[in-house]
C-alpha positions as CSV (number, residue, x, y, z in Angstrom):
1,M,1.6,21.8,-37.1
2,E,3.6,19.2,-35.2
3,V,4.5,19.6,-31.5
4,N,7.2,17.1,-30.6
5,M,6.8,15.2,-27.4
6,L,10.3,13.8,-27.3
7,Y,13.6,15.5,-28.0
8,S,15.2,13.1,-30.5
9,P,17.1,13.1,-33.8
10,I,13.7,13.7,-35.4
11,T,13.6,17.0,-33.6
12,K,17.0,17.8,-34.9
13,L,16.0,16.8,-38.4
14,S,13.1,19.2,-38.2
15,L,15.7,22.1,-38.2
16,V,16.4,21.4,-41.9
17,A,12.8,22.6,-42.6
18,I,14.1,26.2,-42.8
19,V,15.0,25.5,-46.4
20,L,11.3,24.6,-47.0
21,V,9.6,27.3,-45.2
22,A,7.8,28.6,-48.3
23,F,6.6,25.2,-49.5
24,S,2.9,25.5,-48.9
25,S,0.5,22.7,-49.7
26,F,-2.6,24.8,-49.1
27,T,-5.4,25.2,-51.7
28,H,-8.3,27.5,-51.1
29,S,-9.7,26.7,-47.7
30,A,-8.2,23.3,-47.4
31,D,-4.7,22.1,-48.1
32,I,-4.0,19.6,-50.9
33,A,-3.3,16.7,-48.5
34,H,-6.5,17.3,-46.6
35,T,-8.5,17.5,-49.9
36,L,-7.0,14.2,-51.2
37,R,-7.5,12.4,-47.9
38,A,-11.2,13.5,-48.0
39,N,-11.5,12.1,-51.5
40,T,-12.7,15.3,-53.0
41,Q,-13.5,15.0,-56.7
42,D,-13.6,18.7,-57.5
43,N,-13.5,22.2,-55.9
44,N,-16.3,21.8,-53.4
45,D,-17.3,24.4,-50.8
46,P,-14.5,24.6,-48.2
47,D,-14.8,22.7,-44.9
48,N,-14.3,24.2,-41.4
49,F,-12.5,21.7,-39.2
50,I,-10.2,21.1,-36.3
51,E,-8.0,18.0,-36.2
52,I,-5.9,16.8,-33.3
53,G,-3.8,13.6,-33.3
54,L,-0.9,11.7,-31.8
55,G,1.7,9.9,-33.9
56,A,5.2,8.6,-34.4
57,S,7.8,9.2,-37.1
58,L,11.0,7.8,-38.3
59,G,13.4,9.7,-40.5
60,I,16.8,10.1,-42.0
61,G,18.3,13.1,-43.9
62,S,20.4,16.2,-43.6
63,S,20.7,17.9,-40.2
64,L,22.1,21.1,-38.8
65,I,23.2,19.7,-35.4
66,D,23.2,15.9,-35.5
67,E,26.0,13.9,-37.0
68,K,23.8,10.8,-37.5
69,A,20.7,12.7,-38.6
70,K,18.3,9.9,-38.1
71,G,16.0,8.7,-35.4
72,L,12.5,8.1,-34.0
73,G,10.2,10.6,-32.3
74,L,6.6,11.2,-31.2
75,F,4.6,14.2,-32.2
76,I,1.2,15.9,-31.6
77,N,-0.5,16.9,-34.8
78,L,-2.7,20.0,-34.8
79,S,-4.4,21.4,-37.9
80,S,-7.5,23.5,-38.6
81,S,-9.2,25.6,-41.3
82,Y,-11.8,28.3,-40.9
83,N,-13.6,30.0,-43.9
84,W,-16.0,32.9,-44.1
85,N,-17.2,34.9,-47.2
86,G,-14.0,34.1,-49.2
87,F,-11.6,34.8,-46.3
88,F,-9.8,31.8,-44.8
89,I,-7.3,31.0,-42.0
90,D,-5.4,27.7,-42.2
91,L,-3.2,26.3,-39.4
92,G,-0.8,23.4,-39.7
93,S,-2.3,20.9,-42.1
94,E,1.0,19.4,-43.3
95,T,2.4,22.6,-44.7
96,A,5.8,24.1,-44.0
97,E,4.0,27.4,-43.2
98,P,2.6,27.3,-39.7
99,L,-0.1,29.9,-40.5
100,V,-1.7,31.0,-43.8
101,I,-4.3,33.8,-44.1
102,G,-5.9,34.5,-47.5
103,Y,-8.8,35.7,-49.6
104,N,-10.3,33.8,-52.5
105,L,-10.7,36.0,-55.6
106,H,-12.1,33.4,-57.9
107,N,-13.7,30.1,-57.3
108,S,-15.3,27.9,-60.0
109,D,-15.8,24.1,-60.5
110,K,-12.3,23.7,-61.8
111,W,-10.2,26.7,-60.7
112,S,-9.5,28.6,-57.6
113,F,-7.3,31.8,-57.3
114,D,-6.2,33.1,-53.9
115,L,-4.2,35.9,-52.4
116,V,-2.3,34.5,-49.5
117,L,-0.2,35.7,-46.6
118,G,1.9,33.2,-44.6
119,T,4.6,33.2,-42.0
120,T,7.7,31.0,-42.2
121,E,9.5,29.2,-39.4
122,G,12.6,30.9,-38.1
123,G,16.2,29.6,-38.7
124,V,19.3,28.9,-36.7
125,S,20.3,31.0,-33.7
126,E,22.6,30.8,-30.6
127,D,19.9,28.7,-28.9
128,T,19.9,26.1,-31.7
129,D,23.3,24.5,-30.8
130,D,26.6,25.6,-29.1
131,R,28.4,25.6,-32.5
132,F,26.1,28.5,-33.6
133,I,27.1,30.8,-30.7
134,G,27.9,34.1,-32.4
135,I,25.6,33.4,-35.4
136,M,22.9,36.0,-36.3
137,K,19.4,34.8,-35.3
138,R,17.4,34.1,-38.4
139,Q,13.9,35.6,-38.1
140,S,10.7,34.3,-39.7
141,S,9.7,35.9,-43.0
142,T,6.2,37.1,-44.0
143,M,5.5,35.7,-47.4
144,V,2.8,37.4,-49.6
145,G,1.7,36.2,-53.0
146,A,-0.8,34.5,-55.2
147,R,-1.9,30.8,-55.6
148,L,-3.7,29.1,-58.4
149,T,-5.3,25.7,-58.0
150,G,-6.9,23.5,-60.7
151,Y,-9.1,20.5,-60.1
152,F,-9.2,17.8,-62.8
153,G,-11.1,14.8,-61.6
154,K,-9.0,13.2,-58.8
155,N,-6.0,15.2,-59.8
156,I,-5.2,18.6,-58.2
157,L,-2.6,21.0,-59.6
158,Q,-1.4,24.0,-57.7
159,V,1.2,26.7,-58.4
160,S,2.1,29.7,-56.3
161,L,4.5,32.6,-56.1
162,K,5.4,34.4,-52.9
163,R,7.8,37.1,-51.7
164,D,9.0,38.2,-48.3
165,V,7.4,41.7,-47.7
166,R,9.0,42.4,-44.2
167,G,12.5,42.7,-45.7
168,I,13.8,39.9,-43.5
169,S,15.2,37.7,-46.3
170,D,13.9,39.7,-49.3
171,G,13.5,36.3,-50.9
172,T,11.1,34.9,-53.5
173,V,9.9,31.3,-53.8
174,A,7.8,29.5,-56.4
175,T,6.1,26.2,-55.9
176,A,4.3,23.6,-58.1
177,L,2.3,20.7,-56.6
178,L,0.5,17.8,-58.2
179,G,-1.7,15.4,-56.2
180,R,-4.0,12.5,-56.8
181,N,-6.0,10.0,-54.7
182,W,-7.2,6.4,-55.2
183,Q,-10.1,4.9,-53.2
184,Y,-10.1,1.1,-52.3
185,R,-13.1,0.2,-50.1
186,N,-12.7,2.4,-47.0
187,W,-9.0,2.9,-47.7
188,N,-8.1,6.3,-49.3
189,F,-4.6,6.4,-50.8
190,H,-3.0,9.6,-52.1
191,G,0.2,10.7,-53.7
192,L,1.7,14.2,-53.9
193,I,4.8,15.5,-55.8
194,G,6.2,19.0,-55.8
195,L,8.9,21.4,-56.9
196,N,10.0,24.4,-54.8
197,I,12.3,27.1,-56.3
198,S,14.0,29.4,-53.8
199,D,16.1,32.4,-54.9
200,S,19.6,33.2,-53.7
201,K,18.4,35.9,-51.3
202,F,16.1,33.5,-49.5
203,N,18.7,30.7,-49.2
204,D,21.5,33.1,-48.3
205,Y,19.5,34.6,-45.4
206,Y,18.6,31.2,-43.8
207,L,21.6,29.1,-44.9
208,G,24.4,31.6,-45.5
209,V,27.4,32.3,-43.2
210,S,28.9,35.8,-43.4
211,E,32.6,36.5,-43.0
212,E,32.0,38.0,-39.6
213,E,30.0,35.0,-38.4
214,S,32.8,32.7,-39.7
215,V,35.4,34.5,-37.7
216,V,33.3,34.2,-34.5
217,T,32.0,30.6,-34.9
218,G,34.8,29.0,-36.9
219,I,32.2,27.8,-39.5
220,E,33.4,28.3,-43.0
221,S,31.7,31.3,-44.8
222,Y,29.1,30.5,-47.4
223,D,26.9,32.4,-49.8
224,G,23.5,30.9,-50.4
225,K,22.5,30.2,-54.0
226,A,19.2,29.6,-55.8
227,S,17.9,26.0,-55.5
228,I,15.3,23.7,-56.8
229,H,13.8,21.3,-54.2
230,F,11.9,18.1,-55.1
231,S,9.5,16.4,-52.7
232,S,7.1,13.5,-52.9
233,S,4.9,11.5,-50.5
234,V,2.4,8.7,-50.6
235,G,-0.1,8.1,-47.8
236,V,-3.3,6.3,-46.7
237,T,-6.2,7.4,-44.6
238,Y,-8.7,5.0,-43.0
239,P,-11.8,6.1,-41.0
240,L,-11.9,4.2,-37.7
241,S,-15.3,5.9,-36.9
242,E,-17.2,9.0,-37.7
243,N,-14.6,11.2,-36.0
244,W,-11.5,9.1,-35.5
245,I,-9.0,8.7,-38.5
246,Y,-5.9,6.5,-38.9
247,R,-3.2,8.0,-41.2
248,A,0.2,6.8,-42.5
249,D,2.6,8.6,-44.9
250,I,6.0,7.9,-46.5
251,S,8.0,10.9,-47.9
252,V,11.2,11.5,-49.9
253,S,12.6,14.9,-50.7
254,S,15.9,16.2,-52.2
255,N,18.4,18.6,-50.7
256,F,20.5,19.4,-53.8
257,G,21.7,23.0,-53.8
258,Q,20.6,23.4,-50.2
259,N,22.8,21.1,-48.1
260,D,25.9,22.8,-49.6
261,S,25.6,25.2,-46.7
262,T,28.4,24.9,-44.1
263,L,25.8,25.2,-41.4
264,F,25.0,21.5,-41.8
265,E,26.6,19.0,-39.5
266,K,25.4,16.1,-41.6
267,R,24.7,16.4,-45.3
268,R,22.6,14.0,-47.4
269,N,21.3,14.5,-50.9
270,F,17.9,13.1,-49.8
271,D,15.6,13.2,-46.8
272,S,13.2,10.3,-46.2
273,G,10.7,9.5,-43.5
274,I,7.7,7.5,-42.4
275,S,4.9,8.5,-40.0
276,T,1.7,7.1,-38.6
277,S,-0.9,8.8,-36.4
278,I,-4.4,8.5,-35.0
279,N,-6.4,11.7,-35.3
280,Y,-9.7,13.1,-34.0
281,V,-11.6,15.5,-36.4
282,F,-14.4,17.8,-35.3
């Protein structure tokens, strides 16, 4: 979970995250990125942790409200995980879902299978920007589904399928993630690639513009379509002390099939960004 300290184009860029709200990087008890940064070789017992950090990010991509869609911003990073008798609660941890609650049904040396419940971020509303006055406020969806994670040495593969059960978007999303890390002295490098498939109902709710909304706002009407989203990131973690950690990441993701929405003020086929932070773990 990132709490922005400065209102900047990065803040505006974050609004594009509504098309990624179901892209979860959690494995059982610890997200993939955390597992890779911790240099986990297999499916070990989950860690309970709280992590707080301060960082800076620079990005460029599609934006709903900014014509330039690029800029620099500061953020506070907050993430944590708590596990008890197979139940787990994950907060933040570099996932698009701000909160995930789940139960582990199966856990072996190589495989983990979870039932998960997560909430998405909301979407545009009249408070987003003046050009959206008259637009229906997009609510957060409650996504319920299953997640399978496999551990193969330093490689981690995860697939999941989730559906909105509140009837907000009635959408379904599927994800596939593959991650790996490399250790060089005290520097732990990691890479992560993923695919996210969102159906037309999910995209239409968050990115569509109805005829009624078009008449009021002047924004061209648009029907959301199913889309496939690609994402990738590489990063490094370096322990400054027992509790202090330095982290840097570079990411690139695609917007094909998503930035066709007329809600976007600036459209780009790819988003890219770089971030760096210092974090305290306890």
